[in-house]
C-alpha positions as a Markdown table, in Angstrom:
| # | Residue | x | y | z |
|---|---|---|---|---|
| 1 | Met | 9.0 | -1.8 | 16.9 |
| 2 | Asn | 9.0 | -2.6 | 20.7 |
| 3 | Ala | 8.8 | 1.1 | 21.6 |
| 4 | Val | 5.8 | 1.5 | 19.2 |
| 5 | His | 4.1 | -1.5 | 20.8 |
| 6 | Ala | 4.6 | 0.0 | 24.3 |
| 7 | Leu | 3.2 | 3.3 | 23.1 |
| 8 | Leu | 0.1 | 1.7 | 21.6 |
| 9 | Gly | -0.5 | -0.2 | 24.8 |
| 10 | Ala | -0.8 | 3.1 | 26.7 |
| 11 | Cys | -3.2 | 4.8 | 24.3 |
| 12 | Thr | -5.5 | 3.8 | 21.5 |
| 13 | Leu | -4.4 | 4.0 | 17.9 |
| 14 | Ala | -7.1 | 6.5 | 17.2 |
| 15 | Ala | -5.7 | 8.9 | 19.8 |
| 16 | Leu | -2.2 | 8.4 | 18.5 |
| 17 | Leu | -3.1 | 9.3 | 15.0 |
| 18 | Ala | -5.4 | 12.2 | 16.0 |
| 19 | Ser | -2.4 | 13.7 | 17.9 |
| 20 | Ala | -0.4 | 14.1 | 14.7 |
| 21 | Pro | 1.3 | 17.6 | 14.5 |
| 22 | Ala | -1.2 | 20.1 | 13.1 |
| 23 | Ala | 1.6 | 21.6 | 11.0 |
| 24 | Ala | 1.9 | 18.4 | 9.1 |
| 25 | Arg | -1.8 | 18.7 | 8.2 |
| 26 | Thr | -2.0 | 22.4 | 7.4 |
| 27 | Ala | 1.4 | 23.3 | 6.0 |
| 28 | Ser | 1.7 | 23.8 | 2.2 |
| 29 | Ala | 2.8 | 20.5 | 0.7 |
| 30 | Glu | 5.9 | 20.2 | -1.5 |
| 31 | Asn | 5.4 | 19.4 | -5.2 |
| 32 | Ala | 8.1 | 16.9 | -5.9 |
| 33 | Gly | 7.0 | 16.1 | -9.4 |
| 34 | Ala | 9.5 | 18.3 | -11.2 |
| 35 | Leu | 12.5 | 17.3 | -9.0 |
| 36 | Pro | 15.0 | 15.4 | -11.1 |
| 37 | Ala | 15.8 | 11.7 | -10.8 |
| 38 | Arg | 19.4 | 10.7 | -10.4 |
| 39 | Asp | 21.0 | 7.9 | -12.4 |
| 40 | Ala | 23.8 | 7.3 | -9.9 |
| 41 | Ala | 22.5 | 5.4 | -6.9 |
| 42 | Pro | 24.1 | 4.2 | -3.6 |
| 43 | Phe | 22.9 | 0.7 | -4.2 |
| 44 | Ala | 23.7 | -2.2 | -6.5 |
| 45 | Val | 20.7 | -4.0 | -8.2 |
| 46 | Arg | 20.6 | -7.8 | -8.5 |
| 47 | Arg | 17.9 | -9.6 | -10.4 |
| 48 | Ile | 16.8 | -12.6 | -8.4 |
| 49 | Ala | 13.8 | -14.1 | -10.2 |
| 50 | Val | 11.2 | -13.4 | -12.9 |
| 51 | Phe | 7.4 | -13.2 | -12.8 |
| 52 | Asp | 4.5 | -12.7 | -15.1 |
| 53 | Arg | 2.6 | -9.5 | -14.2 |
| 54 | Pro | 3.4 | -9.6 | -10.4 |
| 55 | Trp | 1.5 | -7.2 | -8.1 |
| 56 | Ala | 2.8 | -7.5 | -4.5 |
| 57 | Met | 5.2 | -9.2 | -2.2 |
| 58 | Ala | 5.7 | -9.7 | 1.5 |
| 59 | Phe | 8.4 | -11.3 | 3.7 |
| 60 | Leu | 7.7 | -14.2 | 5.9 |
| 61 | Pro | 9.4 | -14.6 | 9.3 |
| 62 | Asp | 11.9 | -17.1 | 7.8 |
| 63 | Gly | 13.1 | -14.6 | 5.1 |
| 64 | Arg | 11.2 | -16.1 | 2.2 |
| 65 | Leu | 8.8 | -14.0 | 0.2 |
| 66 | Ala | 5.2 | -14.5 | -0.8 |
| 67 | Val | 4.7 | -13.0 | -4.3 |
| 68 | Thr | 1.4 | -12.5 | -6.2 |
| 69 | Glu | 0.8 | -12.5 | -9.9 |
| 70 | Lys | -2.2 | -10.6 | -11.1 |
| 71 | Ala | -3.6 | -13.6 | -13.1 |
| 72 | Gly | -4.2 | -15.4 | -9.8 |
| 73 | Arg | -0.9 | -17.2 | -9.1 |
| 74 | Leu | 0.9 | -17.1 | -5.7 |
| 75 | Phe | 4.4 | -18.2 | -5.0 |
| 76 | Leu | 6.9 | -18.8 | -2.1 |
| 77 | Val | 10.3 | -17.5 | -3.1 |
| 78 | Thr | 13.6 | -17.9 | -1.5 |
| 79 | Gln | 16.1 | -15.1 | -1.4 |
| 80 | Ser | 18.2 | -17.1 | -4.0 |
| 81 | Gly | 15.2 | -17.1 | -6.4 |
| 82 | Ala | 13.8 | -20.6 | -6.0 |
| 83 | Lys | 10.0 | -20.5 | -6.6 |
| 84 | Thr | 7.3 | -22.8 | -5.2 |
| 85 | Pro | 3.8 | -22.3 | -6.5 |
| 86 | Ile | 1.1 | -22.2 | -3.8 |
| 87 | Asp | -2.0 | -24.1 | -4.8 |
| 88 | Gly | -5.6 | -23.4 | -3.7 |
| 89 | Met | -6.0 | -19.8 | -4.8 |
| 90 | Pro | -9.7 | -19.0 | -5.7 |
| 91 | Ala | -10.7 | -17.5 | -9.0 |
| 92 | Val | -9.8 | -13.8 | -9.9 |
| 93 | Tyr | -11.3 | -11.3 | -12.3 |
| 94 | Asp | -8.1 | -10.5 | -14.3 |
| 95 | Arg | -9.0 | -7.4 | -16.2 |
| 96 | Gly | -7.0 | -4.2 | -16.3 |
| 97 | Gln | -5.8 | -3.4 | -12.8 |
| 98 | Asn | -8.0 | -6.1 | -11.3 |
| 99 | Gly | -6.9 | -9.6 | -10.3 |
| 100 | Leu | -4.9 | -11.0 | -7.5 |
| 101 | Leu | -3.5 | -8.1 | -5.5 |
| 102 | Asp | -1.9 | -7.8 | -2.1 |
| 103 | Ile | -0.5 | -10.4 | 0.3 |
| 104 | Ala | 0.4 | -10.1 | 4.0 |
| 105 | Pro | 1.4 | -12.7 | 6.6 |
| 106 | Ser | -0.5 | -12.7 | 9.8 |
| 107 | Pro | 1.3 | -10.8 | 12.6 |
| 108 | Asp | 1.4 | -14.2 | 14.3 |
| 109 | Phe | 2.3 | -16.2 | 11.2 |
| 110 | Ala | 5.0 | -18.2 | 13.0 |
| 111 | Arg | 2.2 | -19.6 | 15.1 |
| 112 | Asp | -1.0 | -19.6 | 13.0 |
| 113 | Gly | 0.5 | -19.8 | 9.4 |
| 114 | Leu | -2.2 | -17.4 | 8.0 |
| 115 | Leu | -1.8 | -15.4 | 4.9 |
| 116 | Tyr | -4.1 | -12.5 | 4.3 |
| 117 | Phe | -4.7 | -11.5 | 0.6 |
| 118 | Thr | -6.9 | -9.4 | -1.6 |
| 119 | Arg | -8.3 | -10.2 | -5.0 |
| 120 | Val | -10.9 | -8.9 | -7.3 |
| 121 | Ala | -13.2 | -11.9 | -7.9 |
| 122 | Pro | -15.6 | -12.3 | -10.8 |
| 123 | Ala | -19.2 | -11.3 | -10.1 |
| 124 | Asp | -22.2 | -10.0 | -12.0 |
| 125 | Gly | -20.3 | -9.3 | -15.2 |
| 126 | Gly | -17.5 | -7.5 | -13.4 |
| 127 | Gly | -15.6 | -7.9 | -10.2 |
| 128 | Val | -15.7 | -7.3 | -6.5 |
| 129 | Leu | -12.8 | -6.6 | -4.1 |
| 130 | Ile | -12.4 | -9.4 | -1.5 |
| 131 | Leu | -10.3 | -9.6 | 1.6 |
| 132 | Ala | -9.6 | -13.2 | 2.6 |
| 133 | Arg | -7.2 | -15.3 | 4.6 |
| 134 | Ala | -6.1 | -18.9 | 4.4 |
| 135 | Arg | -3.6 | -21.2 | 6.1 |
| 136 | Leu | -0.4 | -22.0 | 4.3 |
| 137 | Glu | 0.5 | -25.7 | 4.4 |
| 138 | Glu | 3.8 | -27.1 | 3.1 |
| 139 | Ser | 4.5 | -30.8 | 2.6 |
| 140 | Gly | 6.9 | -32.7 | 0.4 |
| 141 | Gly | 8.2 | -29.7 | -1.3 |
| 142 | Arg | 4.7 | -28.4 | -2.2 |
| 143 | Ala | 2.5 | -25.6 | -0.8 |
| 144 | Arg | -1.2 | -25.1 | -0.6 |
| 145 | Leu | -3.8 | -22.7 | 0.9 |
| 146 | Arg | -6.3 | -24.4 | 3.3 |
| 147 | Asp | -9.3 | -23.2 | 5.3 |
| 148 | Leu | -10.1 | -20.2 | 3.1 |
| 149 | Glu | -12.2 | -17.5 | 4.8 |
| 150 | Thr | -13.7 | -14.4 | 3.2 |
| 151 | Leu | -13.4 | -11.5 | 5.7 |
| 152 | Trp | -14.8 | -8.6 | 3.7 |
| 153 | Arg | -16.5 | -8.4 | 0.3 |
| 154 | Gln | -17.2 | -5.2 | -1.6 |
| 155 | Gln | -20.6 | -4.7 | -3.0 |
| 156 | Pro | -21.8 | -4.0 | -5.7 |
| 157 | Ala | -19.6 | -5.4 | -8.5 |
| 158 | Ser | -17.8 | -3.0 | -10.9 |
| 159 | Arg | -16.1 | -3.3 | -14.3 |
| 160 | Gly | -13.8 | -0.4 | -13.3 |
| 161 | Gly | -10.2 | -0.7 | -12.2 |
| 162 | Gln | -8.5 | 1.2 | -9.4 |
| 163 | Pro | -9.4 | -1.4 | -6.8 |
| 164 | Gly | -6.8 | -0.4 | -4.1 |
| 165 | Gly | -6.7 | -3.6 | -2.0 |
| 166 | Ile | -3.5 | -2.9 | 0.0 |
| 167 | Ile | -3.3 | -4.4 | 3.5 |
| 168 | Ala | -1.5 | -3.0 | 6.5 |
| 169 | Phe | -1.5 | -4.4 | 10.0 |
| 170 | Ser | -1.3 | -2.0 | 13.0 |
| 171 | Pro | 2.0 | -2.1 | 14.8 |
| 172 | Gly | 0.5 | -4.1 | 17.7 |
| 173 | Gly | -1.1 | -6.5 | 15.2 |
| 174 | Ala | -4.6 | -6.2 | 16.5 |
| 175 | His | -6.1 | -4.4 | 13.5 |
| 176 | Leu | -6.0 | -4.7 | 9.7 |
| 177 | Phe | -6.3 | -1.6 | 7.5 |
| 178 | Leu | -7.4 | -2.0 | 3.9 |
| 179 | Ser | -7.3 | 0.5 | 1.1 |
| 180 | Val | -10.3 | 0.5 | -1.3 |
| 181 | Gly | -10.1 | 2.5 | -4.5 |
| 182 | Asp | -12.9 | 4.3 | -6.3 |
| 183 | Arg | -13.2 | 1.7 | -9.0 |
| 184 | Met | -13.2 | 4.5 | -11.6 |
| 185 | Glu | -16.5 | 5.8 | -10.1 |
| 186 | Pro | -15.2 | 9.1 | -8.6 |
| 187 | Asp | -18.3 | 10.3 | -6.9 |
| 188 | Ser | -18.5 | 7.1 | -4.8 |
| 189 | Ala | -15.4 | 8.2 | -2.9 |
| 190 | Gln | -17.6 | 10.9 | -1.1 |
| 191 | Asp | -20.6 | 8.6 | -0.6 |
| 192 | Pro | -20.5 | 7.3 | 2.9 |
| 193 | Glu | -22.6 | 4.3 | 1.9 |
| 194 | Ala | -20.3 | 3.3 | -0.9 |
| 195 | Ala | -17.5 | 0.7 | -0.4 |
| 196 | Arg | -15.2 | 2.8 | -2.6 |
| 197 | Gly | -12.6 | 5.5 | -2.1 |
| 198 | Lys | -12.1 | 4.5 | 1.6 |
| 199 | Ile | -9.5 | 3.2 | 4.0 |
| 200 | Leu | -11.1 | 0.6 | 6.2 |
| 201 | Arg | -10.2 | -0.6 | 9.7 |
| 202 | Leu | -11.1 | -4.1 | 10.7 |
| 203 | Asn | -10.3 | -6.6 | 13.4 |
| 204 | Arg | -8.2 | -9.5 | 12.1 |
| 205 | Asp | -11.3 | -11.7 | 11.8 |
| 206 | Gly | -13.1 | -9.1 | 9.7 |
| 207 | Ser | -15.3 | -7.7 | 12.4 |
| 208 | Thr | -15.7 | -4.1 | 13.3 |
| 209 | Pro | -13.5 | -2.6 | 16.0 |
| 210 | Ser | -15.5 | -0.9 | 18.7 |
| 211 | Asp | -13.4 | 2.3 | 18.6 |
| 212 | Asn | -13.7 | 3.0 | 14.9 |
| 213 | Pro | -14.9 | 6.6 | 14.2 |
| 214 | Leu | -18.4 | 5.5 | 13.2 |
| 215 | Ala | -18.4 | 2.0 | 14.9 |
| 216 | Gly | -22.0 | 2.4 | 16.0 |
| 217 | Gln | -23.4 | 2.9 | 12.5 |
| 218 | Asp | -24.3 | 0.3 | 9.9 |
| 219 | Gly | -22.5 | -1.1 | 6.9 |
| 220 | Ile | -19.5 | 0.4 | 5.4 |
| 221 | Arg | -19.7 | 3.5 | 7.6 |
| 222 | Ala | -18.8 | 1.4 | 10.7 |
| 223 | Leu | -15.6 | 0.2 | 9.0 |
| 224 | Thr | -14.5 | 3.5 | 7.5 |
| 225 | Trp | -11.3 | 5.0 | 8.9 |
| 226 | Ser | -10.9 | 7.7 | 6.2 |
| 227 | Thr | -12.5 | 8.6 | 3.0 |
| 228 | Gly | -12.0 | 10.7 | -0.2 |
| 229 | His | -9.4 | 8.5 | -1.8 |
| 230 | Arg | -8.9 | 7.8 | -5.5 |
| 231 | Asn | -6.5 | 5.0 | -6.2 |
| 232 | Pro | -4.4 | 4.0 | -3.1 |
| 233 | Tyr | -1.7 | 1.5 | -3.9 |
| 234 | Gly | 0.4 | 2.2 | -0.9 |
| 235 | Leu | -0.5 | 1.8 | 2.8 |
| 236 | Ala | 2.0 | 1.4 | 5.6 |
| 237 | Phe | 2.8 | 2.3 | 9.2 |
| 238 | Ala | 5.8 | 4.5 | 10.0 |
| 239 | Pro | 8.1 | 3.5 | 12.9 |
| 240 | Asp | 6.4 | 6.1 | 15.1 |
| 241 | Gly | 3.0 | 4.4 | 14.6 |
| 242 | Thr | 1.4 | 6.8 | 12.2 |
| 243 | Leu | -0.4 | 5.5 | 9.1 |
| 244 | Trp | 0.5 | 6.7 | 5.6 |
| 245 | Ser | -1.0 | 6.1 | 2.2 |
| 246 | His | -0.3 | 7.2 | -1.3 |
| 247 | Glu | -2.6 | 7.4 | -4.2 |
| 248 | Met | -2.5 | 8.1 | -7.9 |
| 249 | Gly | -4.0 | 11.4 | -9.0 |
| 250 | Pro | -5.5 | 12.0 | -12.4 |
| 251 | Arg | -3.4 | 14.2 | -14.7 |
| 252 | Gly | -1.1 | 15.3 | -12.0 |
| 253 | Gly | -1.6 | 15.3 | -8.2 |
| 254 | Asp | -0.2 | 11.9 | -7.0 |
| 255 | Glu | -0.5 | 12.2 | -3.2 |
| 256 | Leu | 1.3 | 11.0 | -0.1 |
| 257 | Asn | -1.1 | 11.3 | 2.9 |
| 258 | Arg | -0.8 | 11.0 | 6.6 |
| 259 | Ile | -4.0 | 9.1 | 7.5 |
| 260 | Arg | -6.0 | 10.2 | 10.5 |
| 261 | Pro | -9.2 | 8.6 | 11.8 |
| 262 | Gly | -12.2 | 10.3 | 10.3 |
| 263 | Gly | -10.1 | 12.2 | 7.8 |
| 264 | Asn | -11.5 | 13.1 | 4.4 |
| 265 | Tyr | -8.8 | 13.6 | 1.7 |
| 266 | Gly | -11.1 | 15.3 | -0.8 |
| 267 | Trp | -11.3 | 13.2 | -4.0 |
| 268 | Pro | -13.0 | 14.0 | -6.3 |
| 269 | Glu | -14.0 | 17.4 | -5.0 |
| 270 | Val | -10.3 | 18.6 | -4.9 |
| 271 | Ser | -7.0 | 17.5 | -6.4 |
| 272 | Asn | -3.7 | 19.0 | -7.4 |
| 273 | Gly | -4.2 | 17.4 | -10.8 |
| 274 | Tyr | -6.6 | 17.8 | -13.7 |
| 275 | Gln | -9.3 | 15.7 | -15.3 |
| 276 | Tyr | -7.9 | 13.6 | -18.2 |
| 277 | Ser | -10.0 | 15.9 | -20.5 |
| 278 | Gly | -7.9 | 18.8 | -19.3 |
| 279 | Trp | -10.8 | 20.2 | -17.3 |
| 280 | Pro | -9.5 | 21.8 | -14.0 |
| 281 | Ile | -10.3 | 20.4 | -10.5 |
| 282 | Pro | -10.4 | 22.7 | -7.5 |
| 283 | Arg | -7.1 | 22.6 | -5.6 |
| 284 | His | -6.8 | 21.4 | -2.1 |
| 285 | Ala | -6.1 | 25.0 | -0.9 |
| 286 | Thr | -9.6 | 26.0 | -1.9 |
| 287 | Arg | -11.4 | 23.6 | 0.4 |
| 288 | Pro | -9.8 | 23.6 | 3.9 |
| 289 | Glu | -12.3 | 21.2 | 5.3 |
| 290 | Phe | -10.5 | 18.4 | 3.4 |
| 291 | Asp | -7.2 | 17.0 | 4.5 |
| 292 | Pro | -4.4 | 18.2 | 2.2 |
| 293 | Pro | -1.6 | 15.9 | 1.0 |
| 294 | Ser | 1.7 | 15.9 | 2.9 |
| 295 | Leu | 3.5 | 15.7 | -0.4 |
| 296 | Tyr | 2.4 | 15.5 | -4.1 |
| 297 | Trp | 3.8 | 14.9 | -7.5 |
| 298 | Thr | 2.9 | 16.9 | -10.7 |
| 299 | Pro | 4.0 | 15.6 | -13.1 |
| 300 | Val | 3.1 | 12.2 | -11.7 |
| 301 | Ile | 5.3 | 9.3 | -10.7 |
| 302 | Ala | 2.3 | 6.8 | -10.5 |
| 303 | Pro | 3.3 | 5.6 | -7.0 |
| 304 | Ala | 3.0 | 1.8 | -6.2 |
| 305 | Gly | 4.2 | 0.1 | -3.1 |
| 306 | Leu | 5.2 | 1.7 | 0.1 |
| 307 | Ala | 7.6 | 0.6 | 2.8 |
| 308 | Phe | 9.3 | 2.3 | 5.7 |
| 309 | Tyr | 12.9 | 1.6 | 6.1 |
| 310 | Gln | 14.3 | 0.2 | 9.4 |
| 311 | Gly | 17.5 | -1.8 | 8.9 |
| 312 | Pro | 21.3 | -1.8 | 9.1 |
| 313 | Gln | 22.3 | -1.7 | 5.4 |
| 314 | Phe | 21.2 | 1.8 | 4.6 |
| 315 | Pro | 21.5 | 3.7 | 8.0 |
| 316 | Ala | 20.9 | 7.1 | 6.4 |
| 317 | Trp | 17.5 | 5.9 | 5.3 |
| 318 | Lys | 16.2 | 5.1 | 8.8 |
| 319 | Gly | 12.6 | 6.1 | 9.1 |
| 320 | Ser | 12.3 | 7.0 | 5.4 |
| 321 | Ala | 9.4 | 6.0 | 3.2 |
| 322 | Leu | 10.4 | 4.1 | 0.0 |
| 323 | Ile | 7.9 | 4.3 | -2.9 |
| 324 | Gly | 8.0 | 2.6 | -6.3 |
| 325 | Gly | 7.3 | 4.6 | -9.4 |
| 326 | Leu | 5.4 | 3.1 | -12.3 |
| 327 | Arg | 5.4 | 6.2 | -14.5 |
| 328 | Gly | 8.5 | 7.4 | -12.7 |
| 329 | Glu | 10.3 | 4.1 | -13.5 |
| 330 | Gly | 12.3 | 4.2 | -10.3 |
| 331 | Leu | 12.5 | 4.5 | -6.6 |
| 332 | Val | 11.6 | 7.5 | -4.4 |
| 333 | Arg | 12.8 | 8.1 | -0.8 |
| 334 | Val | 10.7 | 10.4 | 1.3 |
| 335 | Ala | 12.1 | 11.8 | 4.6 |
| 336 | Phe | 10.3 | 13.5 | 7.4 |
| 337 | Arg | 11.2 | 16.6 | 9.3 |
| 338 | Ala | 10.8 | 17.0 | 13.1 |
| 339 | Asp | 7.4 | 18.6 | 12.6 |
| 340 | Gly | 6.2 | 15.7 | 10.6 |
| 341 | Ala | 6.4 | 17.4 | 7.2 |
| 342 | Ala | 7.4 | 15.1 | 4.3 |
| 343 | His | 9.8 | 15.9 | 1.6 |
| 344 | Gln | 11.4 | 14.0 | -1.3 |
| 345 | Ala | 14.9 | 13.3 | -0.2 |
| 346 | Asp | 16.0 | 11.1 | -3.2 |
| 347 | Arg | 14.7 | 9.8 | -6.5 |
| 348 | Trp | 16.6 | 7.3 | -8.5 |
| 349 | Ala | 16.0 | 6.5 | -12.2 |
| 350 | Leu | 16.0 | 2.7 | -12.7 |
| 351 | Gly | 14.5 | 2.6 | -16.2 |
| 352 | Arg | 11.9 | 0.0 | -14.9 |
| 353 | Arg | 8.3 | 0.3 | -13.8 |
| 354 | Ile | 8.3 | -0.5 | -10.1 |
| 355 | Arg | 5.2 | -2.2 | -8.8 |
| 356 | Asp | 6.1 | -3.0 | -5.1 |
| 357 | Val | 8.7 | -2.3 | -2.4 |
| 358 | Ala | 9.6 | -4.4 | 0.6 |
| 359 | Val | 12.4 | -4.4 | 3.2 |
| 360 | Ala | 14.0 | -7.8 | 4.1 |
| 361 | Pro | 14.8 | -8.8 | 7.7 |
| 362 | Asp | 18.5 | -8.2 | 6.9 |
| 363 | Gly | 17.8 | -4.6 | 5.8 |
| 364 | Ala | 18.2 | -5.2 | 2.0 |
| 365 | Val | 15.5 | -3.4 | -0.1 |
| 366 | Trp | 13.6 | -5.5 | -2.6 |
| 367 | Leu | 11.6 | -4.3 | -5.6 |
| 368 | Ile | 9.4 | -6.0 | -8.1 |
| 369 | Glu | 8.9 | -4.8 | -11.6 |
| 370 | Asp | 5.6 | -4.4 | -13.4 |
| 371 | Gly | 4.5 | -6.3 | -16.5 |
| 372 | Ala | 5.5 | -9.5 | -18.3 |
| 373 | Glu | 9.0 | -10.9 | -17.6 |
| 374 | Ala | 9.2 | -8.7 | -14.6 |
| 375 | Gly | 12.2 | -9.0 | -12.3 |
| 376 | Leu | 12.4 | -9.4 | -8.6 |
| 377 | Leu | 15.2 | -7.1 | -7.6 |
| 378 | Arg | 17.5 | -7.0 | -4.5 |
| 379 | Leu | 19.1 | -3.7 | -3.6 |
| 380 | Thr | 22.2 | -3.7 | -1.4 |
| 381 | Pro | 24.8 | -0.9 | -0.6 |
| 382 | Arg | 27.2 | -0.3 | -3.5 |
| 383 | Ser | 30.8 | -1.1 | -2.6 |
| 384 | Ser | 33.5 | 1.5 | -2.9 |
| 385 | Ser | 35.0 | -0.5 | -5.8 |
| 386 | Glu | 31.8 | -0.4 | -7.9 |
């Protein structure tokens, strides 16, 4: 990532993202939904540990993982599967897709020990999405969160699901990006005053960056980086510094999007899917003022988790996006052409609903399943004898 850091030191992140190739934004997107999944895979799968309704995981600098469970439990996990519960997590609104969501160590975790996390907290008969951080303290074989700070709080409360809540730090570590779903209130995604259906950009302390697209305005407008999102459960930076997100469509139309500052991705005005009632939604091609997806899936895969591969164990995957599939029950690899266009390079059927994807410091790929008795899985290259 050193080259990315140098590049970001020479220009703002906004300028970098705005300079994305026009072809990547205007070319007709591939529908990868009907592409077959393969049973044969170039990796071996090892089950490392088991969790109850896990949601997200992230690697710490020492190679351990932080893993969240939706009911509000947080764990430190070694790569051999030893689990240490982390005490001090505040209350969560555990209903449907709501609960304890994403986890991400501070870019300076080795120095400050801060963990950033999202949760839907109980409020007004429903729940509100909250971004918070706290310091991880370990002593005597036990772990606890201290000095809890709320950095951003969604208002008003909602009983709906689709909270988003995925965290991504910019490559230089100065800014935090947060996906916010529409909470099953579709029209709110196009309301500039609503804290729904947006990707937000904040400073690490929760304040508003002065170079956000609408930084001079009030409220949620000032934090908004992009809008028109439905249910974004993937958010990550590629090795070249571009930001990508995926989101679940309704009946069809799961999307992978290159995120640019000020972009509007069209939900619910356009989609490559249908309403659950079967009623049609205008396609992206009918409304060129909205940013079209770079890749979409009809039938859906229900994407969850997004990580870009940089590591020695799977050299052919360098620069690829790895996406878990809930409905797809497997792992998808997306590669990128020289002009920035995305295409599905591989899809492997695992027979398991995959909730999150992460890449370890040694280049192994880790997956976590969805549901009760869900496995934490380690993927390593399959040997020639297997």
